[in-house]
C-alpha positions in Angstrom: 0.0 0.0 0.0 1.2 3.4 -0.9 2.2 5.4 2.2 0.2 8.5 1.1 -2.9 6.2 0.7 -2.3 4.7 4.2 -2.1 8.2 5.7 -5.2 9.3 3.9 -7.2 6.1 4.8 -6.2 6.5 8.5 -7.2 10.1 8.6 -10.5 9.5 6.7 -11.5 6.4 8.7 -10.8 8.2 12.0 -12.2 11.5 10.8 -9.0 13.3 11.7 -7.1 16.1 10.1 -3.5 15.3 9.2 -2.3 17.3 12.2 -4.6 15.4 14.6 -3.6 12.1 13.0 0.1 12.8 13.5 -0.6 13.6 17.2 -2.7 10.4 17.6 0.2 8.3 16.4 2.7 10.2 18.4 4.6 12.2 15.7 4.8 15.8 14.6 2.8 17.0 11.6 6.1 17.8 9.9 7.2 14.2 10.3 3.9 13.0 8.8 4.4 15.4 5.9 7.9 14.2 5.4 6.7 10.6 5.4 4.2 11.4 2.7 6.8 12.9 0.4 9.3 10.1 1.0 11.7 12.3 3.0 11.1 10.5 6.3 10.6 7.1 7.9 8.7 5.9 10.9 9.4 3.3 13.5 7.7 -0.1 13.1 5.6 0.7 16.1 4.3 3.9 14.6 3.5 2.2 11.3 1.5 -0.4 13.2 -0.5 2.4 14.9 -1.1 4.0 11.5 -2.2 0.7 9.9 -4.6 -0.1 12.7 -6.2 3.4 12.4 -6.5 2.8 8.6 -8.0 -0.6 9.2 -5.2 -2.3 7.3 -3.2 -5.4 8.4 -0.1 -4.2 10.2 1.8 -7.2 8.9 1.5 -6.1 5.3 2.5 -2.5 6.2 5.6 -3.6 8.0 6.6 -6.0 5.2 6.1 -3.3 2.7 8.2 -0.8 4.8 11.1 -3.2 5.0 10.8 -4.1 1.3 11.2 -0.4 0.5 14.2 0.1 2.7 16.0 -3.1 1.7 18.5 -3.5 -1.1 17.7 -5.7 -4.2 18.5 -9.0 -2.4 16.7 -8.0 0.7 13.6 -7.0 -1.3 13.5 -10.5 -2.8 13.6 -12.0 0.7 10.8 -9.8 2.0 8.7 -10.4 -1.1 9.2 -14.2 -0.7 8.1 -13.9 3.0 5.1 -11.9 2.0 4.0 -14.5 -0.5 5.0 -17.7 1.3 4.0 -17.2 4.9 0.5 -17.1 6.3 -0.1 -13.8 8.1 0.3 -15.2 11.6 3.7 -16.7 10.7 4.8 -13.5 8.9 4.0 -11.6 12.0 6.2 -13.9 14.1 9.0 -13.4 11.6 8.7 -9.7 11.8 8.6 -9.8 15.6 11.8 -11.9 15.5 13.5 -9.4 13.3 12.3 -6.2 14.9 12.4 -6.9 18.6 15.9 -7.2 19.9 16.3 -10.6 21.6 17.5 -9.1 24.9 14.5 -6.7 25.1 11.9 -9.3 24.4 9.7 -10.5 27.2 9.9 -14.2 28.3 6.5 -14.9 26.8 7.6 -13.5 23.4 10.7 -15.6 23.5 8.6 -18.7 24.2 6.3 -17.8 21.3 9.2 -17.3 19.0 10.8 -20.6 20.0 7.5 -22.4 19.4 7.1 -20.7 16.0 10.7 -21.7 15.1 9.9 -25.3 16.0 6.7 -25.3 13.9 8.2 -23.5 10.9 11.3 -25.6 10.7 
């Protein structure tokens, strides 16, 4: 999904101005504007908030973000993940890549270990 469309969909669905949408997701209006024009980037957590407000699957938004940021080989990997994994498994992969291991809660570690066992 195009980032401008994601922003527009979130603002429209929540009936918010761009400035109020930015405040709702915890960023400045300037950061939201920069994002729209391709001059900025948001954290995964902020993309997830934006996706939820737009009524879009956060997994798809995060995969698309990382596909945009990756080099040619990385984009291939993210595209393969997007096509091959069911959404729940893709979410676990994203969590494993995004959440630093030493910051993860014990329950998250257990879930990731179970997912690794099931996916391997």
